[in-house]
C-alpha positions in Angstrom: 11.4 5.0 11.7 9.9 4.0 15.0 6.0 3.7 14.9 4.7 4.5 18.4 1.5 2.7 19.5 -0.6 2.7 22.7 0.4 -0.9 23.8 3.3 -1.6 21.5 5.5 -0.1 18.9 7.2 -1.3 15.7 10.8 -0.3 14.9 13.7 -1.5 12.7 15.8 -4.3 14.2 19.5 -4.9 13.8 20.1 -8.6 13.2 23.3 -8.7 15.2 22.2 -6.5 18.1 18.7 -7.7 18.3 19.3 -11.4 17.5 18.3 -12.6 21.0 15.0 -10.8 20.8 14.3 -12.0 17.3 15.0 -15.5 18.5 12.6 -15.0 21.5 9.8 -14.6 18.9 10.6 -16.8 16.0 11.6 -19.9 17.8 8.5 -20.1 20.0 6.2 -19.4 17.0 7.9 -21.4 14.3 10.0 -24.1 16.0 7.8 -24.8 19.0 4.3 -24.1 17.8 4.6 -25.0 14.1 7.3 -27.7 14.4 9.6 -26.1 11.9 13.1 -27.6 12.2 15.4 -25.1 13.8 18.0 -25.5 11.1 15.4 -24.4 8.6 14.3 -21.4 10.6 17.6 -19.5 10.6 19.1 -19.1 7.1 21.9 -17.3 5.3 19.5 -14.6 4.2 18.9 -13.3 7.8 22.0 -11.2 8.2 21.3 -9.2 5.0 17.6 -8.7 5.5 15.8 -5.6 6.7 14.1 -6.7 10.0 11.3 -5.1 12.0 10.4 -5.9 15.6 7.4 -5.1 17.7 7.9 -4.4 21.4 5.5 -3.9 24.2 5.5 -1.0 26.7 8.1 -2.9 28.8 10.4 -3.2 25.8 9.8 -6.9 25.5 9.8 -8.4 21.9 6.4 -9.6 20.8 6.5 -9.8 17.0 8.8 -9.6 14.0 9.1 -9.8 10.2 11.7 -9.3 7.5 12.2 -8.0 3.9 14.9 -9.8 1.9 17.2 -8.4 -0.8 15.1 -10.6 -3.1 12.1 -8.4 -2.3 10.3 -11.1 -0.3 8.5 -10.5 3.0 8.8 -13.3 5.4 9.3 -14.7 8.9 6.2 -12.9 10.1 5.6 -14.0 13.7 3.7 -12.7 16.7 3.7 -14.3 20.1 0.5 -16.1 20.9 -0.7 -13.8 23.7 -0.4 -10.8 21.3 -2.3 -12.1 18.4 -5.5 -10.4 17.4 -4.2 -7.1 18.7 -3.1 -5.5 15.4 0.6 -6.4 15.9 0.8 -8.4 12.7 -0.9 -5.7 10.6 1.4 -3.1 11.9 4.5 -5.2 11.2 3.3 -5.9 7.6 2.5 -2.3 7.0 5.9 -1.3 8.2 7.6 -3.7 5.8 5.4 -2.5 2.9 6.3 1.1 3.7 10.0 0.2 3.7 9.7 -1.5 0.3 8.0 1.6 -1.1 10.6 3.9 0.6 13.5 2.1 -1.1 11.7 2.2 -4.5 10.5 -1.4 -4.9 7.7 -1.9 -7.4 6.6 -5.3 -6.1 7.1 -7.6 -3.1 6.2 -11.2 -2.7 5.8 -13.7 0.1 5.0 -17.4 0.8 1.8 -17.4 2.8 0.7 -20.2 4.9 -2.7 -21.2 3.5 -4.4 -20.3 6.7 -3.1 -16.7 6.5 -4.0 -15.9 2.9 -7.0 -13.8 4.0 -4.8 -11.7 6.2 -2.5 -10.7 3.3 -5.4 -10.2 0.9 -6.6 -7.4 3.1 -3.4 -5.5 2.2 -3.8 -6.1 -1.5 -1.7 -9.2 -2.0 -2.9 -11.7 -4.6 -2.1 -15.4 -4.9 -0.3 -17.0 -7.8 0.8 -20.5 -8.6 -0.2 -23.7 -6.9 -0.1 -24.7 -3.3 3.2 -26.2 -2.1 4.7 -27.6 1.1 7.3 -25.7 3.0 8.7 -26.9 6.3 5.8 -29.3 6.5 3.2 -26.6 6.1 1.1 -25.8 3.0 1.8 -22.4 1.4 0.9 -20.3 -1.6 2.9 -17.6 -3.3 1.5 -14.1 -3.1 2.6 -10.7 -4.5 1.8 -7.1 -4.1 2.3 -4.3 -6.7 3.7 -1.2 -5.0 3.0 2.1 -6.5 5.3 5.0 -5.5 4.1 7.9 -3.4 5.1 10.4 -6.0 3.1 10.5 -9.2 2.4 13.0 -12.0 -1.1 14.4 -12.1 -2.2 15.8 -15.4 -5.2 18.0 -15.8 -6.6 20.0 -18.8 -4.3 23.0 -18.2 -1.1 21.9 -16.6 1.0 19.1 -15.2 2.2 19.0 -11.7 4.1 16.7 -9.3 2.4 16.4 -5.9 4.6 15.2 -3.1 3.7 13.3 0.0 4.0 15.5 3.1 4.3 14.2 6.6 2.7 15.6 9.8 3.1 14.9 13.5 0.8 17.4 15.4 -2.9 17.7 15.9 -3.0 21.1 14.1 -1.2 19.6 11.1 -3.6 16.7 11.0 -6.6 19.0 11.2 -5.2 21.2 8.3 -4.5 18.2 6.1 -8.0 16.7 6.8 -9.6 20.1 6.0 -7.7 20.2 2.7 -9.0 16.8 1.7 -12.6 17.7 2.5 -12.6 21.2 1.0 -11.1 20.0 -2.3 -13.5 17.1 -2.8 -15.9 17.4 -5.7 -18.6 14.7 -5.1 -16.9 11.9 -3.1 -15.3 11.4 0.3 -14.2 8.1 1.9 -13.4 8.0 5.6 -12.0 5.0 7.5 -12.0 5.4 11.2 -12.1 3.3 14.3 -14.5 5.5 16.3 -14.9 8.9 14.6 -12.4 10.2 17.2 -13.8 13.4 18.8 -10.5 15.2 18.6 -10.7 15.2 14.8 -14.2 14.5 13.4 -16.1 16.4 16.2 -13.8 19.5 15.8 -16.0 22.4 14.7 -13.9 23.3 11.7 -14.0 19.7 10.4 -17.8 19.4 11.0 -18.4 22.7 9.2 -16.2 21.6 6.2 -18.2 18.3 6.0 -21.4 20.4 6.2 -20.3 22.6 3.3 -19.4 19.5 1.3 -22.9 18.1 1.9 -24.5 21.3 0.8 -22.4 22.2 -2.2 -21.4 18.9 -3.7 -24.6 18.5 -5.7 -25.3 14.8 -5.3 -22.0 14.0 -3.5 -21.7 11.2 -1.1 -19.4 10.8 2.0 -19.0 7.1 2.7 -17.8 6.4 6.3 -16.5 3.1 7.7 -16.6 2.9 11.5 -15.1 -0.1 13.3 -16.3 0.5 16.8 -20.0 1.5 16.6 -20.5 1.2 20.4 -17.7 3.8 21.1 -19.3 6.3 18.7 -22.8 5.8 20.3 -21.4 6.2 23.8 -21.6 10.0 23.6 -23.2 12.7 21.4 -21.3 13.3 18.2 -21.9 16.3 15.9 -21.1 14.4 12.8 -24.0 12.0 13.5 -26.3 15.0 14.1 -25.1 16.5 10.8 -25.7 13.1 9.0 -29.3 13.1 10.2 -29.9 16.5 8.6 -28.1 15.5 5.4 -29.1 11.8 5.3 -28.6 11.5 1.5 -25.0 12.6 1.7 -23.6 10.6 4.6 -23.5 6.8 4.5 -22.2 4.7 7.3 -21.1 1.0 7.3 -19.3 -1.1 9.9 -17.0 -4.0 9.1 -17.9 -7.5 10.1 -14.8 -9.4 8.9 -12.4 -9.9 11.9 -9.4 -8.8 9.8 -11.1 -5.6 8.8 -12.0 -4.9 12.4 -8.3 -5.2 13.3 -7.1 -2.8 10.6 -5.1 -0.3 12.7 -4.9 2.7 10.3 -7.2 5.6 9.6 -7.5 7.7 6.5 -9.7 10.1 4.5 -9.6 10.4 0.7 -11.5 12.3 -1.9 -12.3 12.1 -5.6 -9.7 14.6 -6.6 -6.7 12.4 -5.6 -6.2 13.9 -2.2 -5.7 11.8 0.9 -4.6 12.0 4.6 -3.3 8.7 6.1 -2.2 7.7 9.6 -0.7 4.3 10.2 -2.4 4.2 13.6 -5.9 5.6 14.3 -5.8 7.8 17.4 -2.2 9.1 16.7 -1.4 12.4 15.0 1.6 11.2 12.9 1.0 10.4 9.2 1.3 11.6 5.7 -1.0 13.4 3.2 -1.0 15.0 -0.2 -3.5 17.3 -2.0 -3.0 15.3 -5.3 -1.2 12.0 -5.3 -3.1 9.6 -7.6 -1.2 6.4 -6.9 -1.5 6.6 -3.1 -5.1 7.8 -3.3 -6.0 4.9 -5.6 -4.3 2.4 -3.3 -6.3 3.6 -0.3 -9.6 3.8 -2.2 -9.2 0.3 -3.5 -8.7 -1.0 0.1 -11.7 1.1 1.2 -13.9 -0.2 -1.5 -13.1 -3.8 -0.7 -13.9 -3.3 2.9 -17.0 -1.3 2.1 -18.5 -4.0 -0.1 -18.2 -6.7 2.7 -19.4 -4.4 5.5 -22.9 -4.0 6.8 -25.0 -0.9 6.8 -24.7 0.8 10.2 -28.4 1.0 11.2 -27.5 2.0 14.8 -26.7 5.5 13.7 -30.0 5.9 12.0 -32.0 5.2 15.1 -29.8 7.2 17.4 -31.4 10.4 18.6 -28.8 13.2 19.0 
């Protein structure tokens, strides 16, 4: 499935059809920059791998990665001028999503030592000792993948909650409202700039207000990447947070990798979630009760929350 983005997109690549474009990425990165022998760069596994490619708005190739039949992610490469612009994160997420789609329970990769931190942000963990590959030190890493569909049992019944996709603003609003309205005492929101089209929408603000009033000690934790953008104009959620200061807590990431995280989501303490691969886009998936996916997002949120700073700018801002 093609993933549209503002400056680039990620889509599946056909090894035969797109070979020239794959070569235009991998050889400059691996062969020229990293001095990997060209005979080691292209292997017998390539023709049978699932490849993804990132293209800019002029359809030029800018990044790639692959998933092998052995369940290994590799050949992750982004052209130098496009690094630091979320391309690598989008490529990796696309490969993880593909692995989940085809039912894999685990994927692994050989990370260059300098890139370990990047993969850890997605939940990968290291195992084994460092080793040399193509003249570069690496470590093995793996990620446990939980399926989207899980059984949720409560005191009265069992049910299977399925992931649902959406692609319009109205569907996004409805899914977000469902997550907020079914929360008991906890909400977690990860957003680049508390986009006005969503979190300043009157119905969303009212739902958050009711959560704050009725949750009886509940807390809504909100991670905001771009504090300056939020402060650039009045935001009703900030005004609400000043009136319910014990409910709404804001932090902002300081880690460069966290600041480049391209996705946006909201989860609650009742296993509901609403996720978009790209903040600012309408397309995504949600479920009213999908424990595995909710847990995965919450674990990522908690890791970022712990290493983020308190957003004092919002406290001082007069709305």
